[in-house]
N, C-alpha and C positions, 0 to 999 in steps of 0.2 A: 479184439476182446469181445466176449460174449456176455449178454445179459438175459435174464429171465424175468419177465413182468407177469406176476401172479395177481389176478384181479378177482375179488369176491364181489360180483355185481349186486348181490342181495344185501350187502352189509349196510347196516344203520341208515344212513341218509340217502342212499341210492344216487349219489352225485358223481361218482367216479367217472362215469361215461363221458362227462363233459370235459374231462382233463386228460384222457388217454392220449390224444394227439400231442398235447403239451409234453407229456412224459416221454413219449417215443421220440419227439423232436430233440429233447434235451439229451437223451441217451445217444441218439445219432450224432449230435454235435460233439459228444465226449468220446466218440469213436467206438461205440458199442453196436454190435449186431444183435438185435433183440428178438426173442421169441415171446409171444403172448399166450398165456394160459388162463382160462376162466374157470373158476370153481363152480361145480354144480351140486355137490353134496359134501357132507362132512368128511374130513381127512383128504380131500382133493389137494389142498395146498401142501400138505405133508408129502403126498405122493409125488407131486410135481417137483418139489424141492429135493427130495431124496433121489429121484430118478434122473434129474437133469442137473443137479447142483454141481457135481464135480466137473462138468464141462463148462461151467459159468464162472465169470469173475465177479458178478454182481447179481443178486436177486432183489428186485423191487417188489415189495408186498403192499398191495392196496386192499385194505379191509379193516376189520376191527381187531381188538386184542386177541381174540380167538384165532383169527387167521394168522396173525404174527406168531402165535404160539405153535400153530401147526407147521409153519415154515421152520421155526426153531427145531421142532422135533424131527423134521425132515433132514436138516443139515447137521444135526448134533453128532452123528456117528460117521459122517463122511470123512474120508482121509484128507481130502482137499476141500476146505469149506469156503464158499464164496462170501463176500461181504453182503450185508443186508441193508437195504434202504426201506424205510417204513413210511407209507402215505396213509395216515389213519382216516378211515371213513366210517368208523363205528358210531354207536350211540353215545357212549360216555368217554371212550378213549382214555381210561384211567392210566394206562401205561405211559402214554405221551405226556399227560399232565404231571405225573410223578417223576418222569425222567428229564424234564426240561425240554421236551420236543414240542413243536407246534401242533395244535389240533386243527389248524386251518390247512385245507388241502393245497391251495396255491403256495402258501408259505413253506409247506413241507417239500414241495417240488423245488423251490428256491434253495432250501436248506440242503437238499440232496445234491444240488449243483455246486454249492459253495462249501458244504461241510466236509467232514472226513470221517472214516470209519474208526471206531474205538472198540477195543476188546472188552467184553463183558463176561462176568461169571454167569452161569445158569445153574438151575437145580435139576437133579435127577430124582424123581419121585417113583420108587419102584423101578419100572422099566420105561417110564415116560419122563419127559423133560418139561420144565417151565422156565420162563424167562424173567418173571416178575415176582409172583407170590403163590405159595400153596397155603391154604388156610381151611380151618373147620370151625363150626360153631356159630356163635352170634355174629350176624352180618355177613359171615362168609357164605352162607347158603343163599343170600339175597341175589347174588349174581346169576344163579341158575333157577331161582324160584320166582323171580319177578316176571310177570307176563310180558311178552315181547311188545304188545301194543302199548302197555303202560310205560315201558322203557322209551319207546319212540316219542310218546307225548310229553313225558316229564323229564327225560334224561336222567342225570345223576340223582335228582330228587326222588325218583322212583325207588332207588336202592335204599335211601334213607327211610322212606315210608314203610317199605317192606321190613327193614331192619327194626323199626320202631314197634311193629306188630310182634316181632319176635321177643321183644323185651317183656311182653306179658307172660311168655312161657319160660324163658330163661332155662332152656334145656342144657344140661351139663353132661359131661362124659368123664368117667373115671379113667384117667390115662397115666401111664408111667412113661416119662420122657428121659432118655439117656443120651448125653452128648459124647463126642469122640474123646473127651478127656476123662470119661467115666463118671461125671457128675450126673445125679439122678434127681428128678422132680416128679412127685406123684401126688395127685389130688383130683378133686372134681373141678374140671375146667369148662368154662362156658365159651372159651375162644382159644385158638392156637394158630400160629402162623409161622412160616419160614419164608423170608423175603430177602430181596436184594434191591432195596430202594429206600429213599428217605421218607417215603409216604406210602400208605396202603389205602387205596380207595378214598382218599380225602378224609379218613377217620383217624387212623394211626399215623403219627409222625415221629421221626427220630431226629436227633441232633446230627447235623452234617458231619461232625467230627467222628460219629460212631460208624457211619456207613461209608465204605469204600467199595465201589462197584467191581473192583478188580483184585480184591485182597484174598480171594479164596475162602471167604467166610460168608455165611448167611446170618441174618439177625432173626432170632427166635423170640416170639412173644407168647406168653401163657397168661391167661386171666382166670383166676380161681372164681368159683361161684360165691357171690356175696351172701352173707348170712343175715343181713339186716339192710334196711333202707339206707342207713347211714353209710354202710360199707359200699352199697351200690352207688350212692351219690359221690363218694370219694373216688371210686374207680372212674366214674363218668367225668369228673373234674380232671383227673389225671390224664385221661385220654384226650379230652377236648383241648386241654392246655398244651399238649404235646410233651409234657414233662414225664409222663408214665411213672410217677413217683408214689403210686398207691401201693399199699402192702399186698393188694390182691394181684398186682401185675409183676411178672418176672420177665426180664429182658436179658438175653445173653447172645453171644456170637459163637458159631461153631462151624466146623467143616462138614461134620456129619451128625445127624441126630435121628434117633429112632423113637417111634411112638407105639406103645403097647396099650390097647384098650380092652375093656371087658366086653364091649360090643362093637360091631363094625361101625365105622364113621364115614359119613359123606364129606368129602373134601371138595374144594374148589381150586383148580389149577389154572391160573391166569383167567379166572372168571368162568371156567368150564367145569361142569360137574364131573367128579371122579369118585366112584364108589370103591371102597377098599375093604380088606378084611380087618382083622384085629391088630395086625402089626404092619407097620410100614417104615422104611428107612429113607431119609432124604439126604442126599449128598450134594455138596457144592462141586461143580465142574469148573475149575478156574480158567478164565479167559477163553471160554469155549466158542464164542461167536464174535463177529465184528459187525457192529451196528453203526450206521451213519448218524452223527450228531451235528447240529449246527455249530458254527464257529463260536456263537455266543454262549453255548452251554458251559456251565462252570465245572461240571463233574464228568 
């Protein structure tokens, strides 16, 4: 059996170097012959995964959510897709927190040893793929607008601080949204997202009964622009409570959804900036990847 170990040495906490020998030892004991590749620039992880993935049974990704997203983009269109093990070394590791994966490096290695791969849906955004969430508007831009040094010093709090500043502006976008059943939603939206998770960035939360990571559906959230402080407060209450029961918030599930806007929108794909035109289509690719989960994970 062959494994590929992809390491982003510059990711977040810069700690992975202390654990490389442990990972290689584990893979050797499990019978893998392992090749190690270190990223030096953007999209290196995608290149390694795409070029070497079909000859591998397992890719172990050591980096932040962006590195994992690159690996996902690399394997998404392979005929033979290897399983993926994720050792999160990023600053906030939102994906791990929201998926029930450990954010501790040593525990992640243990989970890789004792866990098992599980099929997951991913999203196709135009020609690119995302594993977790595509979003625009309020808070969505924080992931790529927050200065890197602030991220390192404050972690997840940095995203909240930047998002709070955005509240003063409340920029909205006139968007027409159409799902695969022909339903349309058109309004001034301050936020929109397409996700496959029970939580988005620790801010948006969904009932576990709504989200199935393997059902071929994404959850879509749209938040209309509030016209008064009372409406804004009601939306904030609904979001923070996890009930999402404000009249300003629309939540539905879809296999495919298109967004048509009057102006180009900056999106965030798994925390990475993506500039688009005025129209984009997001599709669910059912059970497209296999990701290692610990035995204790409930979903």
